[in-house]
PAFI-165526 format. One record per residue (C-alpha): x, y, z; chain. Coordinates in nm, 3 decimals, decimal comma. Layout:
@xx->X	yy->Y	zz->Z	chain->A;
...
//
This chain:
@xx->-1,762	yy->0,833	zz->17,078	chain->A;
@xx->-1,820	yy->1,094	zz->16,810	chain->A;
@xx->-1,579	yy->1,386	zz->16,837	chain->A;
@xx->-1,664	yy->1,613	zz->16,544	chain->A;
@xx->-1,864	yy->1,918	zz->16,650	chain->A;
@xx->-2,085	yy->2,161	zz->16,463	chain->A;
@xx->-2,104	yy->2,464	zz->16,691	chain->A;
@xx->-2,377	yy->2,731	zz->16,706	chain->A;
@xx->-2,313	yy->3,045	zz->16,914	chain->A;
@xx->-2,589	yy->3,286	zz->17,011	chain->A;
@xx->-2,593	yy->3,662	zz->17,039	chain->A;
@xx->-2,557	yy->3,805	zz->17,387	chain->A;
@xx->-2,316	yy->4,098	zz->17,426	chain->A;
@xx->-2,024	yy->4,053	zz->17,666	chain->A;
@xx->-2,159	yy->3,717	zz->17,783	chain->A;
@xx->-2,040	yy->3,586	zz->17,447	chain->A;
@xx->-1,682	yy->3,592	zz->17,573	chain->A;
@xx->-1,784	yy->3,270	zz->17,747	chain->A;
@xx->-1,739	yy->3,108	zz->17,406	chain->A;
@xx->-1,362	yy->3,147	zz->17,430	chain->A;
@xx->-1,333	yy->2,921	zz->17,733	chain->A;
@xx->-1,599	yy->2,688	zz->17,593	chain->A;
@xx->-1,411	yy->2,639	zz->17,265	chain->A;
@xx->-1,087	yy->2,577	zz->17,453	chain->A;
@xx->-1,261	yy->2,318	zz->17,669	chain->A;
@xx->-1,396	yy->2,140	zz->17,362	chain->A;
@xx->-1,062	yy->2,125	zz->17,184	chain->A;
@xx->-0,866	yy->2,031	zz->17,497	chain->A;
@xx->-1,088	yy->1,722	zz->17,532	chain->A;
@xx->-1,022	yy->1,608	zz->17,180	chain->A;
@xx->-1,331	yy->1,743	zz->17,009	chain->A;
@xx->-1,278	yy->1,873	zz->16,657	chain->A;
@xx->-1,489	yy->2,174	zz->16,565	chain->A;
@xx->-1,586	yy->2,110	zz->16,205	chain->A;
@xx->-1,804	yy->2,417	zz->16,148	chain->A;
@xx->-1,920	yy->2,730	zz->16,332	chain->A;
@xx->-2,222	yy->2,955	zz->16,291	chain->A;
@xx->-2,270	yy->3,262	zz->16,505	chain->A;
@xx->-2,491	yy->3,562	zz->16,557	chain->A;
@xx->-2,365	yy->3,899	zz->16,685	chain->A;
@xx->-2,097	yy->3,830	zz->16,951	chain->A;
@xx->-2,121	yy->3,464	zz->16,846	chain->A;
@xx->-2,015	yy->3,560	zz->16,495	chain->A;
@xx->-1,722	yy->3,759	zz->16,630	chain->A;
@xx->-1,577	yy->3,485	zz->16,851	chain->A;
@xx->-1,674	yy->3,209	zz->16,608	chain->A;
@xx->-1,527	yy->3,388	zz->16,308	chain->A;
@xx->-1,198	yy->3,457	zz->16,482	chain->A;
@xx->-1,178	yy->3,094	zz->16,590	chain->A;
@xx->-1,251	yy->2,979	zz->16,234	chain->A;
@xx->-0,965	yy->3,204	zz->16,118	chain->A;
@xx->-0,729	yy->3,026	zz->16,358	chain->A;
@xx->-0,659	yy->3,340	zz->16,561	chain->A;
@xx->-0,844	yy->3,279	zz->16,887	chain->A;
@xx->-0,530	yy->3,275	zz->17,099	chain->A;
@xx->-0,407	yy->3,609	zz->16,962	chain->A;
@xx->-0,751	yy->3,762	zz->17,003	chain->A;
@xx->-0,778	yy->3,632	zz->17,359	chain->A;
@xx->-0,442	yy->3,782	zz->17,457	chain->A;
@xx->-0,550	yy->4,123	zz->17,326	chain->A;
@xx->-0,900	yy->4,102	zz->17,470	chain->A;
@xx->-0,797	yy->3,996	zz->17,820	chain->A;
@xx->-0,566	yy->4,297	zz->17,844	chain->A;
@xx->-0,853	yy->4,545	zz->17,797	chain->A;
@xx->-0,965	yy->4,743	zz->18,098	chain->A;
@xx->-1,276	yy->4,960	zz->18,123	chain->A;
@xx->-1,099	yy->5,268	zz->17,989	chain->A;
@xx->-0,959	yy->5,084	zz->17,687	chain->A;
@xx->-1,303	yy->4,947	zz->17,613	chain->A;
@xx->-1,441	yy->5,300	zz->17,623	chain->A;
@xx->-1,173	yy->5,428	zz->17,383	chain->A;
@xx->-1,282	yy->5,163	zz->17,130	chain->A;
@xx->-1,630	yy->5,316	zz->17,123	chain->A;
@xx->-1,614	yy->5,569	zz->16,839	chain->A;
@xx->-1,905	yy->5,776	zz->16,963	chain->A;
@xx->-2,099	yy->5,945	zz->16,688	chain->A;
@xx->-2,444	yy->6,061	zz->16,785	chain->A;
@xx->-2,634	yy->6,008	zz->16,460	chain->A;
@xx->-2,998	yy->5,982	zz->16,367	chain->A;
@xx->-2,994	yy->5,604	zz->16,404	chain->A;
@xx->-2,688	yy->5,517	zz->16,614	chain->A;
@xx->-2,464	yy->5,615	zz->16,904	chain->A;
@xx->-2,146	yy->5,437	zz->16,795	chain->A;
@xx->-1,997	yy->5,407	zz->16,446	chain->A;
@xx->-1,858	yy->5,062	zz->16,527	chain->A;
@xx->-1,555	yy->5,095	zz->16,299	chain->A;
@xx->-1,283	yy->5,149	zz->16,560	chain->A;
@xx->-1,338	yy->4,814	zz->16,728	chain->A;
@xx->-1,321	yy->4,636	zz->16,391	chain->A;
@xx->-1,003	yy->4,821	zz->16,295	chain->A;
@xx->-0,844	yy->4,727	zz->16,629	chain->A;
@xx->-0,925	yy->4,359	zz->16,581	chain->A;
@xx->-0,800	yy->4,361	zz->16,223	chain->A;
@xx->-0,456	yy->4,453	zz->16,357	chain->A;
@xx->-0,458	yy->4,117	zz->16,535	chain->A;
@xx->-0,664	yy->3,906	zz->16,297	chain->A;
@xx->-0,601	yy->3,978	zz->15,929	chain->A;
@xx->-0,918	yy->4,014	zz->15,723	chain->A;
@xx->-0,973	yy->3,711	zz->15,500	chain->A;
@xx->-1,241	yy->3,569	zz->15,274	chain->A;
@xx->-1,489	yy->3,350	zz->15,459	chain->A;
@xx->-1,474	yy->3,086	zz->15,187	chain->A;
@xx->-1,097	yy->3,049	zz->15,242	chain->A;
@xx->-1,123	yy->2,977	zz->15,615	chain->A;
@xx->-0,993	yy->2,638	zz->15,736	chain->A;
@xx->-1,342	yy->2,540	zz->15,859	chain->A;
@xx->-1,688	yy->2,643	zz->15,735	chain->A;
@xx->-1,815	yy->2,957	zz->15,904	chain->A;
@xx->-2,148	yy->3,137	zz->15,885	chain->A;
@xx->-2,243	yy->3,477	zz->16,028	chain->A;
@xx->-2,602	yy->3,596	zz->16,058	chain->A;
@xx->-2,732	yy->3,950	zz->16,009	chain->A;
@xx->-3,080	yy->4,094	zz->15,955	chain->A;
@xx->-3,217	yy->4,302	zz->15,666	chain->A;
@xx->-3,349	yy->4,611	zz->15,843	chain->A;
@xx->-3,632	yy->4,667	zz->15,595	chain->A;
@xx->-3,757	yy->4,318	zz->15,511	chain->A;
@xx->-3,667	yy->4,147	zz->15,839	chain->A;
@xx->-3,512	yy->3,864	zz->15,641	chain->A;
@xx->-3,214	yy->3,670	zz->15,767	chain->A;
@xx->-2,891	yy->3,741	zz->15,578	chain->A;
@xx->-2,632	yy->3,465	zz->15,604	chain->A;
@xx->-2,269	yy->3,541	zz->15,522	chain->A;
@xx->-2,095	yy->3,234	zz->15,382	chain->A;
@xx->-1,853	yy->3,422	zz->15,160	chain->A;
@xx->-1,692	yy->3,762	zz->15,135	chain->A;
@xx->-1,474	yy->3,944	zz->15,385	chain->A;
@xx->-1,479	yy->3,807	zz->15,739	chain->A;
@xx->-1,495	yy->4,140	zz->15,919	chain->A;
@xx->-1,764	yy->4,278	zz->15,692	chain->A;
@xx->-1,978	yy->3,984	zz->15,800	chain->A;
@xx->-1,891	yy->4,029	zz->16,167	chain->A;
@xx->-1,953	yy->4,404	zz->16,158	chain->A;
@xx->-2,300	yy->4,349	zz->16,009	chain->A;
@xx->-2,384	yy->4,074	zz->16,256	chain->A;
@xx->-2,296	yy->4,283	zz->16,564	chain->A;
@xx->-2,490	yy->4,594	zz->16,457	chain->A;
@xx->-2,711	yy->4,629	zz->16,763	chain->A;
@xx->-3,000	yy->4,857	zz->16,659	chain->A;
@xx->-2,977	yy->5,211	zz->16,798	chain->A;
@xx->-2,627	yy->5,145	zz->16,934	chain->A;
@xx->-2,413	yy->5,064	zz->16,627	chain->A;
@xx->-2,454	yy->5,226	zz->16,289	chain->A;
@xx->-2,629	yy->4,988	zz->16,046	chain->A;
@xx->-2,420	yy->4,839	zz->15,767	chain->A;
@xx->-2,486	yy->4,907	zz->15,401	chain->A;
@xx->-2,439	yy->4,586	zz->15,202	chain->A;
@xx->-2,522	yy->4,625	zz->14,837	chain->A;
@xx->-2,884	yy->4,734	zz->14,822	chain->A;
@xx->-2,959	yy->4,620	zz->15,176	chain->A;
@xx->-2,917	yy->4,778	zz->15,518	chain->A;
@xx->-2,812	yy->4,528	zz->15,781	chain->A;
@xx->-2,847	yy->4,517	zz->16,159	chain->A;
@xx->-2,779	yy->4,263	zz->16,431	chain->A;
@xx->-2,858	yy->3,904	zz->16,338	chain->A;
@xx->-3,034	yy->3,845	zz->16,670	chain->A;
@xx->-3,352	yy->3,989	zz->16,524	chain->A;
@xx->-3,377	yy->3,715	zz->16,260	chain->A;
@xx->-3,191	yy->3,418	zz->16,406	chain->A;
@xx->-3,046	yy->3,447	zz->16,754	chain->A;
@xx->-2,908	yy->3,092	zz->16,778	chain->A;
@xx->-2,824	yy->2,975	zz->16,423	chain->A;
@xx->-2,841	yy->2,599	zz->16,469	chain->A;
@xx->-2,974	yy->2,568	zz->16,116	chain->A;
@xx->-2,674	yy->2,749	zz->15,966	chain->A;
@xx->-2,389	yy->2,524	zz->16,073	chain->A;
@xx->-2,248	yy->2,299	zz->15,801	chain->A;
@xx->-2,340	yy->1,952	zz->15,923	chain->A;
@xx->-2,163	yy->1,624	zz->15,857	chain->A;
@xx->-2,310	yy->1,279	zz->15,896	chain->A;
@xx->-2,133	yy->1,188	zz->16,219	chain->A;
@xx->-2,110	yy->1,524	zz->16,394	chain->A;
@xx->-2,236	yy->1,643	zz->16,732	chain->A;
@xx->-2,456	yy->1,951	zz->16,719	chain->A;
@xx->-2,362	yy->2,182	zz->17,007	chain->A;
@xx->-2,555	yy->2,495	zz->17,101	chain->A;
@xx->-2,425	yy->2,760	zz->17,339	chain->A;
@xx->-2,693	yy->3,009	zz->17,437	chain->A;
@xx->-2,602	yy->3,300	zz->17,666	chain->A;
@xx->-2,958	yy->3,436	zz->17,684	chain->A;
@xx->-3,112	yy->3,187	zz->17,923	chain->A;
@xx->-3,378	yy->3,283	zz->18,178	chain->A;
@xx->-3,408	yy->3,089	zz->18,501	chain->A;
@xx->-3,786	yy->3,113	zz->18,533	chain->A;
@xx->-3,795	yy->2,905	zz->18,852	chain->A;
@xx->-3,542	yy->3,134	zz->19,020	chain->A;
@xx->-3,732	yy->3,447	zz->18,917	chain->A;
@xx->-4,056	yy->3,304	zz->19,052	chain->A;
@xx->-3,877	yy->3,214	zz->19,374	chain->A;
@xx->-3,749	yy->3,571	zz->19,408	chain->A;
@xx->-4,097	yy->3,707	zz->19,343	chain->A;
@xx->-4,242	yy->3,477	zz->19,608	chain->A;
@xx->-3,980	yy->3,590	zz->19,862	chain->A;
@xx->-4,040	yy->3,955	zz->19,776	chain->A;
@xx->-4,414	yy->3,912	zz->19,812	chain->A;
@xx->-4,370	yy->3,744	zz->20,151	chain->A;
@xx->-4,139	yy->4,026	zz->20,259	chain->A;
@xx->-4,391	yy->4,285	zz->20,141	chain->A;
@xx->-4,671	yy->4,114	zz->20,335	chain->A;
@xx->-4,452	yy->4,099	zz->20,646	chain->A;
@xx->-4,349	yy->4,463	zz->20,601	chain->A;
@xx->-4,710	yy->4,575	zz->20,569	chain->A;
@xx->-4,812	yy->4,376	zz->20,876	chain->A;
@xx->-4,521	yy->4,519	zz->21,077	chain->A;
@xx->-4,604	yy->4,876	zz->20,976	chain->A;
@xx->-4,972	yy->4,830	zz->21,059	chain->A;
@xx->-4,882	yy->4,684	zz->21,398	chain->A;
@xx->-4,652	yy->4,974	zz->21,480	chain->A;
@xx->-4,910	yy->5,229	zz->21,370	chain->A;
@xx->-5,169	yy->5,060	zz->21,591	chain->A;
@xx->-4,921	yy->5,062	zz->21,878	chain->A;
@xx->-4,858	yy->5,433	zz->21,817	chain->A;
@xx->-5,230	yy->5,506	zz->21,828	chain->A;
@xx->-5,253	yy->5,304	zz->22,148	chain->A;
@xx->-4,982	yy->5,517	zz->22,310	chain->A;
@xx->-5,165	yy->5,842	zz->22,235	chain->A;
@xx->-5,501	yy->5,701	zz->22,340	chain->A;
@xx->-5,358	yy->5,580	zz->22,669	chain->A;
@xx->-5,191	yy->5,915	zz->22,734	chain->A;
@xx->-5,515	yy->6,096	zz->22,661	chain->A;
@xx->-5,687	yy->5,888	zz->22,932	chain->A;
@xx->-5,412	yy->5,931	zz->23,195	chain->A;
@xx->-5,582	yy->6,197	zz->23,406	chain->A;
@xx->-5,344	yy->6,122	zz->23,689	chain->A;
@xx->-5,057	yy->6,274	zz->23,484	chain->A;
@xx->-4,988	yy->6,635	zz->23,414	chain->A;
@xx->-4,955	yy->6,774	zz->23,062	chain->A;
@xx->-4,574	yy->6,777	zz->23,067	chain->A;
@xx->-4,560	yy->6,420	zz->23,198	chain->A;
@xx->-4,801	yy->6,306	zz->22,929	chain->A;
@xx->-4,593	yy->6,470	zz->22,656	chain->A;
@xx->-4,271	yy->6,315	zz->22,787	chain->A;
@xx->-4,426	yy->5,970	zz->22,807	chain->A;
@xx->-4,581	yy->5,991	zz->22,461	chain->A;
@xx->-4,256	yy->6,129	zz->22,316	chain->A;
@xx->-4,035	yy->5,854	zz->22,460	chain->A;
@xx->-4,270	yy->5,576	zz->22,345	chain->A;
@xx->-4,307	yy->5,734	zz->21,998	chain->A;
@xx->-3,930	yy->5,766	zz->21,954	chain->A;
@xx->-3,884	yy->5,400	zz->22,048	chain->A;
@xx->-4,148	yy->5,294	zz->21,795	chain->A;
@xx->-3,997	yy->5,512	zz->21,521	chain->A;
@xx->-3,653	yy->5,360	zz->21,587	chain->A;
@xx->-3,803	yy->5,013	zz->21,552	chain->A;
@xx->-3,953	yy->5,109	zz->21,218	chain->A;
@xx->-3,628	yy->5,264	zz->21,092	chain->A;
@xx->-3,426	yy->4,956	zz->21,192	chain->A;
@xx->-3,677	yy->4,733	zz->21,017	chain->A;
@xx->-3,658	yy->4,940	zz->20,697	chain->A;
@xx->-3,278	yy->4,918	zz->20,697	chain->A;
@xx->-3,299	yy->4,540	zz->20,711	chain->A;
@xx->-3,532	yy->4,532	zz->20,409	chain->A;
@xx->-3,337	yy->4,589	zz->20,088	chain->A;
@xx->-3,564	yy->4,765	zz->19,845	chain->A;
@xx->-3,319	yy->4,705	zz->19,558	chain->A;
@xx->-3,393	yy->4,353	zz->19,439	chain->A;
@xx->-3,266	yy->4,126	zz->19,164	chain->A;
@xx->-3,577	yy->4,207	zz->18,965	chain->A;
@xx->-3,537	yy->4,584	zz->18,953	chain->A;
@xx->-3,500	yy->4,630	zz->18,577	chain->A;
@xx->-3,576	yy->4,921	zz->18,353	chain->A;
@xx->-3,421	yy->5,187	zz->18,575	chain->A;
@xx->-3,226	yy->5,325	zz->18,279	chain->A;
@xx->-3,263	yy->5,339	zz->17,903	chain->A;
@xx->-2,985	yy->5,085	zz->17,863	chain->A;
@xx->-3,133	yy->4,846	zz->18,123	chain->A;
@xx->-3,468	yy->4,846	zz->17,949	chain->A;
@xx->-3,320	yy->4,805	zz->17,602	chain->A;
@xx->-3,080	yy->4,531	zz->17,710	chain->A;
@xx->-3,341	yy->4,327	zz->17,892	chain->A;
@xx->-3,593	yy->4,361	zz->17,610	chain->A;
@xx->-3,342	yy->4,235	zz->17,354	chain->A;
@xx->-3,228	yy->3,957	zz->17,586	chain->A;
@xx->-3,585	yy->3,836	zz->17,640	chain->A;
@xx->-3,643	yy->3,837	zz->17,266	chain->A;
@xx->-3,320	yy->3,643	zz->17,216	chain->A;
@xx->-3,416	yy->3,395	zz->17,487	chain->A;
@xx->-3,750	yy->3,317	zz->17,325	chain->A;
@xx->-3,585	yy->3,274	zz->16,986	chain->A;
@xx->-3,317	yy->3,046	zz->17,129	chain->A;
@xx->-3,574	yy->2,827	zz->17,302	chain->A;
@xx->-3,764	yy->2,784	zz->16,976	chain->A;
@xx->-3,446	yy->2,706	zz->16,784	chain->A;
@xx->-3,339	yy->2,445	zz->17,038	chain->A;
@xx->-3,684	yy->2,283	zz->17,033	chain->A;
@xx->-3,685	yy->2,274	zz->16,653	chain->A;
@xx->-3,330	yy->2,152	zz->16,584	chain->A;
@xx->-3,269	yy->1,938	zz->16,894	chain->A;
@xx->-2,892	yy->1,980	zz->16,945	chain->A;
@xx->-2,700	yy->1,697	zz->17,110	chain->A;
@xx->-2,548	yy->1,930	zz->17,367	chain->A;
@xx->-2,700	yy->2,253	zz->17,497	chain->A;
@xx->-2,498	yy->2,492	zz->17,711	chain->A;
@xx->-2,685	yy->2,779	zz->17,873	chain->A;
@xx->-2,577	yy->3,092	zz->18,055	chain->A;
@xx->-2,834	yy->3,328	zz->18,215	chain->A;
@xx->-2,860	yy->3,669	zz->18,054	chain->A;
@xx->-2,894	yy->3,843	zz->18,391	chain->A;
@xx->-2,519	yy->3,793	zz->18,433	chain->A;
@xx->-2,276	yy->4,029	zz->18,261	chain->A;
@xx->-2,509	yy->4,256	zz->18,072	chain->A;
@xx->-2,348	yy->4,594	zz->18,137	chain->A;
@xx->-2,121	yy->4,790	zz->17,903	chain->A;
@xx->-1,846	yy->4,770	zz->18,165	chain->A;
@xx->-1,860	yy->4,390	zz->18,146	chain->A;
@xx->-1,679	yy->4,402	zz->17,812	chain->A;
@xx->-1,370	yy->4,455	zz->18,028	chain->A;
@xx->-1,432	yy->4,125	zz->18,214	chain->A;
@xx->-1,359	yy->3,892	zz->17,924	chain->A;
@xx->-1,122	yy->3,664	zz->18,112	chain->A;
@xx->-1,367	yy->3,615	zz->18,398	chain->A;
@xx->-1,654	yy->3,545	zz->18,159	chain->A;
@xx->-1,440	yy->3,309	zz->17,951	chain->A;
@xx->-1,370	yy->3,095	zz->18,258	chain->A;
@xx->-1,742	yy->3,070	zz->18,328	chain->A;
@xx->-1,791	yy->2,950	zz->17,972	chain->A;
@xx->-1,519	yy->2,691	zz->18,019	chain->A;
@xx->-1,686	yy->2,557	zz->18,334	chain->A;
@xx->-2,030	yy->2,547	zz->18,173	chain->A;
@xx->-1,896	yy->2,356	zz->17,872	chain->A;
@xx->-1,705	yy->2,120	zz->18,102	chain->A;
@xx->-2,024	yy->2,035	zz->18,290	chain->A;
@xx->-2,218	yy->1,986	zz->17,966	chain->A;
@xx->-1,950	yy->1,757	zz->17,819	chain->A;
@xx->-1,926	yy->1,555	zz->18,141	chain->A;
@xx->-2,300	yy->1,497	zz->18,126	chain->A;
@xx->-2,290	yy->1,407	zz->17,756	chain->A;
@xx->-1,998	yy->1,167	zz->17,793	chain->A;
@xx->-2,157	yy->0,991	zz->18,090	chain->A;
@xx->-2,467	yy->0,896	zz->17,891	chain->A;
//
């Protein structure tokens, strides 16, 4: 069985920490990673692996809590960014020395995007962290990177899953790890359940309103009862009906898995993730990798999730294990 791997890693924010466990799973099973290409977080993890410093990076990363993650955000409210993005690079360079890409033990490619032309910019030489910093420049969050005469932003805009940028060999296995997957069937299932719940809720409310009207109509026709008796009867029945409606509402959770766009960040994150998903699907269809590993983008999309690297890494390990088991059984 072929054991040489050309590995493409997509963009995807904190979900990209899944690549750590995935790479460890590959190497522990005897696969040799012969080249890596990555976009955004894929360039960060892939570049550090290509430099031979994944273990040191992992030790540092797994020790980060939410507060430490926040302190790495050098906030700088500018005209086109919220975060300078230099502090995180400086922190990583204390663990992983900056080197020239062309001197790395294995071929590595990082993808960025020219902000003005929209063209893909592929780093195959020059300083490693300059390439990574350009590739992770999420528009409106990180400050764009000046590179010669160009201004660079996140590579996800031009090439989210750079399957065409790995350095192939004749007998390699092309492996794609995409952390921007959308489970369309699950979303449709949720929508169907929500619609059924809405129909049931509407029917219940209409029934209770009709019952309420019936109470008042019956009281109005009870000439054998005095005014006070009528009011007491109507009040007791109305209270019982209102309690039924309140209990029903408490059982129906209005906050669903499809409530997106509540905040600026939610809307921006989901929009980028959907764009990345569509790009990844096209790249996979075009380049037909031997192994495809997918992680849904609805998991781990918050800023706070950058402090959950170890948890996310283990998910990546499990996903790669399942993909390799399937591949090896064929």
